[in-house]
C-alpha positions in Angstrom: 0.0 0.0 0.0 2.8 2.4 0.9 4.7 1.7 -2.3 1.5 2.0 -4.4 0.4 5.3 -2.9 3.9 7.0 -2.8 4.5 9.4 -5.7 6.6 12.4 -6.4 7.6 14.1 -3.2 5.3 12.0 -1.1 7.0 9.2 0.8 5.0 6.8 2.9 6.7 4.8 5.7 4.8 1.6 6.7 4.7 0.7 10.4 3.3 -2.6 11.7 2.4 -3.2 15.4 0.4 -5.6 17.4 -1.9 -4.9 20.3 -4.6 -2.3 21.0 -5.1 -0.1 18.0 -5.6 3.3 19.6 -2.6 2.7 22.0 -0.4 1.7 19.1 -1.3 4.8 17.1 -0.8 7.2 20.0 2.5 5.6 21.0 3.8 5.8 17.4 2.8 9.4 17.3 4.7 10.2 20.5 7.8 8.2 19.4 8.0 9.9 16.0 6.9 13.4 17.3 4.3 13.6 14.5 2.5 16.9 13.9 -0.8 15.5 12.8 -2.7 12.2 12.8 -5.1 11.5 10.0 -7.7 8.8 10.6 -11.0 7.6 9.3 -14.1 7.2 11.4 -17.0 4.8 10.8 -19.4 6.8 12.9 -20.7 3.9 15.0 -23.5 4.7 17.4 -25.9 2.8 19.7 -25.1 -0.9 20.3 -22.3 -1.1 17.7 -20.4 1.7 19.4 -21.0 0.2 22.9 -19.7 -3.2 21.8 -16.9 -2.2 19.5 -15.8 1.1 21.0 -14.2 3.7 18.7 -10.5 3.7 18.0 -10.9 7.2 16.4 -12.5 8.7 19.5 -9.8 7.2 21.8 -7.1 8.7 19.5 -8.8 12.1 19.6 -9.1 11.9 23.4 -5.4 11.0 24.0 -3.3 12.0 21.0 -0.3 14.2 21.7 -1.0 16.2 18.5 -4.0 17.4 16.5 -6.1 14.7 14.8 -7.9 15.1 11.4 -10.8 12.6 11.2 -12.4 11.8 7.9 -15.9 10.2 7.8 -15.6 7.1 5.7 -19.3 7.2 4.9 -19.1 10.6 3.1 -16.1 10.1 0.8 -17.1 12.1 -2.3 -16.2 10.9 -5.8 -15.8 12.7 -9.1 -15.6 10.7 -12.4 -14.9 7.5 -10.4 -11.9 9.0 -8.6 -11.6 10.4 -5.1 -12.1 14.2 -5.0 -9.2 16.5 -4.4 -9.0 18.3 -1.1 -11.0 21.5 -1.8 -11.8 23.6 1.3 -14.1 26.5 0.8 -15.7 27.0 4.2 -14.4 26.0 7.7 -16.6 25.9 10.7 -15.0 26.8 14.1 -17.2 26.3 17.2 -16.4 28.8 19.9 -17.7 28.9 23.5 -15.5 31.9 24.4 -13.3 29.8 26.7 -9.5 30.0 26.2 -9.6 26.3 25.3 -12.0 26.7 22.4 -9.9 29.6 21.0 -6.9 27.3 20.7 -8.5 26.0 17.5 -8.5 29.5 15.8 -4.8 29.5 14.7 -5.1 26.1 13.1 -8.3 27.1 11.4 -6.8 30.3 10.1 -3.7 28.5 8.9 -5.8 26.0 6.9 -8.1 28.7 5.6 -5.2 30.8 4.4 -3.7 27.8 2.6 -7.0 27.2 0.7 -8.4 30.7 0.6 -11.4 29.5 2.5 -14.0 31.3 4.6 -14.1 30.9 8.3 -17.4 30.6 10.1 -17.3 31.1 13.9 -20.2 29.3 15.6 -21.4 29.7 19.1 -24.1 27.4 20.5 -26.1 28.6 23.6 -26.9 25.3 25.2 -30.5 24.7 26.1 -32.0 21.9 28.3 -35.3 20.1 28.2 -36.4 21.8 31.4 -36.0 25.2 29.8 -39.0 24.5 27.6 -41.2 24.3 30.7 -41.1 28.1 30.7 -43.1 28.0 27.5 -42.0 29.3 24.1 -42.8 32.9 24.7 -41.2 33.2 28.1 -38.2 31.2 26.9 -37.6 33.5 23.9 -38.0 36.5 26.1 -35.4 35.0 28.5 -32.7 34.0 26.1 -33.1 36.7 23.4 -30.9 39.3 25.3 -28.2 36.7 25.8 -28.3 35.7 22.1 -27.9 39.3 21.1 -25.0 39.7 23.5 -23.3 36.6 22.1 -23.9 37.7 18.5 -22.2 41.0 19.3 -19.2 39.4 21.0 -18.8 36.8 18.3 -19.2 39.4 15.6 -16.4 41.5 17.2 -14.2 38.4 17.3 -14.9 37.6 13.6 -14.2 41.2 12.6 -11.0 41.3 14.6 -9.8 37.9 13.1 -10.6 39.1 9.6 -8.6 42.3 10.0 -5.6 40.5 11.5 -5.5 37.6 8.9 -7.1 39.1 5.8 -9.5 36.2 5.7 -13.3 36.3 5.2 -14.8 35.5 8.6 -18.5 35.4 9.5 -20.3 34.6 12.8 -23.3 32.4 13.6 -25.1 32.0 17.0 -27.5 29.1 17.6 -29.3 27.5 20.5 -29.6 23.8 21.4 -27.4 20.9 22.1 -23.8 21.9 21.1 -22.7 18.8 19.2 -26.1 18.6 17.4 -26.1 22.2 16.4 -22.4 22.0 15.3 -23.2 19.1 13.0 -26.4 20.7 11.7 -24.6 24.0 11.0 -21.9 22.2 9.1 -24.4 20.5 6.9 -26.6 23.5 6.3 -23.7 25.9 5.7 -21.9 23.4 3.5 -18.8 23.3 5.7 -15.9 21.3 4.3 -14.1 21.1 7.6 -14.9 21.6 11.3 -12.0 22.8 13.5 -12.5 22.5 17.3 -10.7 21.9 20.5 -11.0 18.9 22.7 -10.2 18.9 26.4 -9.3 15.2 26.4 -11.4 14.4 29.5 -11.2 10.9 30.9 -12.7 8.8 33.7 -15.7 9.9 35.6 -15.5 13.5 34.4 -15.9 12.3 30.8 -18.8 10.0 31.8 -20.6 12.9 33.5 -19.7 15.8 31.2 -19.2 13.9 28.0 -17.2 15.3 25.1 -18.7 17.6 22.5 -15.6 17.0 20.3 -16.0 13.2 20.3 -19.7 13.5 19.5 -19.0 15.8 16.6 -16.3 13.4 15.3 -18.9 10.6 15.5 -21.7 12.4 13.7 -20.2 15.0 11.5 -20.7 14.8 7.8 -17.4 16.4 6.9 -13.8 16.0 8.2 -13.0 17.3 11.7 -9.7 18.7 12.9 -9.5 18.2 16.6 -6.9 20.1 18.5 -6.4 18.8 22.0 -5.7 21.0 25.0 -2.5 19.6 26.3 -1.7 19.7 30.1 
């Protein structure tokens, strides 16, 4: 495979290991000080994911470097051949934390390389209990916060555009973060989602979950996950 796919300036080095897949990938990445891991995801959910687990999600959670995940189910083809990498719009979820902003330099770098547009997305999380207020009262309650976030995100987009020369827009939505991120990517025609993962493990991950891992599992386009390193 390495010999067949190598061409021009591209040299592929094959490595064969035995044992746990995610551990082997992460260990090899550390040993070789790699700058990026590229891996496909099958998008298992429900019983299949519970029984089989997800190598990709474990790699995203523990990798020592950014991870680019490519959904195997959405490989596009043109004239019977795999399409060339063509990035026109990159979605960057922002929750205004320092952690989420770590994805911005990576997104800007990729956008500059492909002359792509950056779309900053903020999701105001809502919960089932919120709807007990009724639609009218709920809208009256959250509308001021939405306008405030739109203003803050718009300022961030404008500042980023001025400093990089890139086209940057801003979108604010309400709902469950991972669902709204995936929905926005589909509706906006995003070619890439760039976000930060905190790499939570143990009980904290069980209780809080990981938006990044859920996005990796359900996204219809590639996801570049930049882990916050300790």
